[in-house]
C-alpha positions in Angstrom: 0.0 0.1 0.1 1.4 3.5 -1.1 1.1 6.6 0.9 -1.5 7.9 -1.6 -3.0 4.5 -2.6 -6.0 4.9 -5.0 -6.0 8.7 -4.5 -6.7 10.7 -7.8 -4.4 13.7 -7.9 -4.1 16.6 -10.6 -0.5 17.9 -11.1 0.0 21.0 -13.1 3.2 21.8 -15.1 3.9 18.1 -14.9 5.3 17.5 -18.3 8.8 17.8 -17.1 11.1 19.0 -14.3 9.7 18.9 -10.9 6.2 18.3 -12.0 7.2 15.1 -13.8 9.0 14.1 -10.6 5.9 14.6 -8.6 3.9 12.5 -11.1 6.2 9.8 -11.2 6.5 9.5 -7.3 2.9 9.7 -6.7 2.2 6.8 -9.2 4.7 4.8 -7.4 3.0 5.5 -4.1 -0.2 4.1 -5.6 -2.1 7.3 -7.0 -3.7 7.8 -10.3 -2.5 11.2 -11.6 -3.6 13.6 -14.1 -0.7 15.2 -15.9 -1.4 18.6 -17.2 0.7 21.0 -19.2 1.0 23.1 -22.2 4.0 20.9 -23.4 1.8 18.4 -25.1 4.6 16.0 -26.6 6.5 15.8 -23.2 3.1 15.3 -21.4 1.9 12.6 -23.6 5.2 10.8 -23.3 5.2 11.0 -19.4 1.5 9.7 -19.3 2.5 6.7 -21.5 5.5 6.1 -19.3 3.1 5.8 -16.5 0.7 3.6 -18.1 -3.0 3.1 -17.0 -2.4 5.1 -13.8 -2.1 8.5 -15.5 -3.7 10.5 -18.4 -2.3 13.8 -19.8 -4.4 16.9 -20.4 -3.6 20.1 -22.2 -4.1 22.9 -19.8 -3.3 26.6 -19.6 -3.6 27.2 -15.8 -4.5 30.9 -16.6 -7.5 29.9 -18.2 -10.8 29.0 -16.0 -12.2 27.0 -19.0 -8.9 24.9 -19.2 -9.2 24.2 -15.5 -12.9 23.0 -15.7 -11.7 20.5 -18.5 -9.0 19.2 -16.4 -11.0 18.6 -13.4 -13.9 17.0 -15.6 -11.3 14.8 -17.1 -10.2 13.7 -13.8 -13.5 12.8 -12.7 -14.4 11.2 -16.0 -11.3 9.0 -16.1 -10.8 8.1 -12.6 -14.2 8.7 -10.9 -13.1 11.1 -8.4 -10.5 13.8 -7.4 -9.0 13.9 -4.1 -5.8 15.9 -4.7 -4.3 19.0 -6.5 -0.6 20.0 -6.8 -0.5 23.4 -8.2 2.9 23.2 -9.5 3.0 25.3 -12.8 5.2 28.3 -12.7 7.3 30.5 -14.8 10.0 33.1 -14.1 11.6 36.2 -15.8 14.3 38.3 -14.4 15.2 42.0 -15.1 16.0 45.2 -13.0 12.6 46.7 -12.0 13.1 49.9 -14.1 13.2 47.3 -17.1 10.7 45.0 -15.9 7.9 45.0 -18.6 4.3 45.0 -17.6 3.9 42.0 -20.1 6.4 40.0 -18.1 4.8 41.0 -14.7 1.3 40.1 -15.9 2.3 36.7 -17.5 4.2 35.5 -14.3 1.1 36.5 -12.1 -1.2 34.9 -14.4 0.5 31.5 -14.3 2.0 31.5 -10.8 -0.7 33.0 -8.9 -3.9 33.3 -10.7 -3.4 29.9 -11.9 -3.2 28.7 -8.2 -6.4 30.4 -7.4 -8.4 29.2 -10.4 -7.1 25.6 -9.4 -8.1 25.9 -6.0 -11.5 27.2 -7.1 -12.0 24.6 -9.8 -10.8 21.7 -7.7 -12.7 22.2 -4.5 -16.0 21.0 -5.4 -14.7 17.8 -7.0 -12.4 17.3 -3.8 -15.6 17.7 -1.6 -17.5 15.5 -3.6 -14.8 12.9 -3.3 -15.2 13.2 0.6 -12.2 15.7 1.1 -8.7 15.6 0.4 -5.6 18.0 -0.1 -4.3 20.8 -2.2 -0.5 21.5 -2.3 0.6 24.8 -3.6 4.2 25.0 -4.9 5.4 28.3 -3.7 9.3 29.0 -3.3 11.7 30.3 -0.7 11.1 33.5 -2.9 7.8 33.6 -1.1 9.7 34.1 2.0 12.2 36.8 1.2 13.2 39.0 -1.7 15.3 38.5 -4.7 16.8 41.1 -6.9 15.4 41.0 -10.4 12.6 38.4 -9.7 10.1 40.9 -8.9 7.0 39.4 -10.3 8.3 36.0 -9.2 8.5 37.1 -5.7 5.3 38.9 -5.7 3.5 35.7 -7.2 5.0 33.3 -4.6 4.3 35.4 -1.7 0.8 35.5 -3.0 0.7 31.8 -3.3 1.7 31.5 0.4 -0.9 33.8 1.4 -3.9 32.4 -0.6 -2.9 29.1 0.8 -3.7 30.2 4.3 -6.8 32.0 3.4 -8.1 29.0 1.6 -7.2 26.6 4.2 -9.3 28.6 6.6 -12.2 28.4 4.4 -11.8 24.6 3.4 -11.2 23.0 6.8 -14.6 22.5 7.7 -15.3 20.5 4.5 -12.4 18.2 4.9 -10.2 19.8 2.4 -6.6 20.7 3.6 -4.5 23.3 1.8 -0.6 23.6 2.3 2.4 25.0 0.5 5.9 23.8 -0.1 8.6 26.3 -0.5 11.6 24.9 -2.4 15.0 26.5 -2.7 17.5 25.5 -5.5 16.4 22.3 -7.2 18.6 20.5 -9.9 16.2 20.8 -13.0 17.0 21.9 -16.6 15.8 25.4 -15.6 18.6 25.6 -13.0 21.4 23.6 -14.7 23.4 26.7 -15.7 23.5 27.9 -11.9 26.3 26.8 -9.9 25.1 25.5 -6.3 28.6 26.8 -5.1 27.4 30.4 -5.5 24.6 29.8 -3.1 25.4 29.8 0.7 23.4 26.4 1.2 24.3 24.9 4.4 23.9 21.4 3.2 26.1 22.3 0.1 24.1 21.3 -2.7 20.9 21.8 -4.7 17.8 19.6 -4.0 16.9 16.7 -6.2 13.4 16.9 -7.5 12.4 13.8 -5.8 13.3 15.5 -2.4 10.5 18.0 -3.2 8.2 15.3 -4.3 8.4 13.4 -1.1 7.2 16.3 0.8 4.2 16.8 -1.7 3.5 13.1 -1.2 3.4 13.5 2.5 1.1 16.5 2.3 -1.2 14.7 0.0 -1.1 11.6 2.2 -3.3 10.9 5.3 0.0 11.0 7.2 -0.3 14.7 7.0 -4.1 14.6 8.3 -3.6 17.6 11.0 -1.8 20.0 8.8 -3.5 22.7 7.0 -2.3 26.2 6.3 1.2 25.0 6.9 4.5 25.7 4.9 7.2 23.2 4.2 10.6 24.8 3.5 12.9 22.6 1.4 16.0 24.6 0.9 18.8 22.8 2.4 19.0 25.5 5.2 19.5 28.5 2.7 17.1 30.7 4.6 17.9 30.0 8.1 21.2 31.9 8.3 24.9 32.2 7.0 26.4 28.6 6.9 29.6 28.4 9.0 32.1 28.5 6.1 30.6 31.9 5.1 30.4 33.2 8.7 32.6 36.0 10.1 36.0 35.0 11.4 35.9 34.0 15.3 38.2 36.7 16.2 35.8 39.3 15.3 33.6 38.2 18.2 36.5 38.2 20.8 
């Protein structure tokens, strides 16, 4: 018996990267997964790899109609929906004076409006299934600032906030809503970044599976008393300056 055995879970932005890792782990833990993305070729390939436990649905998370179709597909194919992972996200970087309104609007549309639409669309189905769990993927940039990532930071702070407001509303109907906050994760999006440039106390980037494990926990009944919570997965990056970067001891004598 897997941790999410027989649960039907929709994962957005799941064609590759972290989302694909989430889908693979959830299937290995007994779930049936609806893989959604705009990357149809990659999404179809992943669903084929996962076999009868998964389907692929084309979805633009910023479009309400696309959400209605994805939720309907989950219920039509698997008979219910017990979980949602709002994973889809985009990022762009520029000094704030050069940060275009189009960049700003697109980032918030996917990262924040997409989460809002997902919660709104999935809630009735999860309630029909008798309750379940929603996991919103925020970031450590939802806990702190980061130069150049203005829209991304704003969106991830927003995800953190709407997680808590939704958790308060949903608790009475047996639906839990939590957020995860990854730091540097080794994916194709970050392969050009040198982990040594980041003062990570554990000294390395996370592997996607390490984020997926936390998500599986939040989707499972093991986390039945958690809602409105945030799990930080950053190797200690946000807790302080690691020892090797700290001030010399003589400065304190």
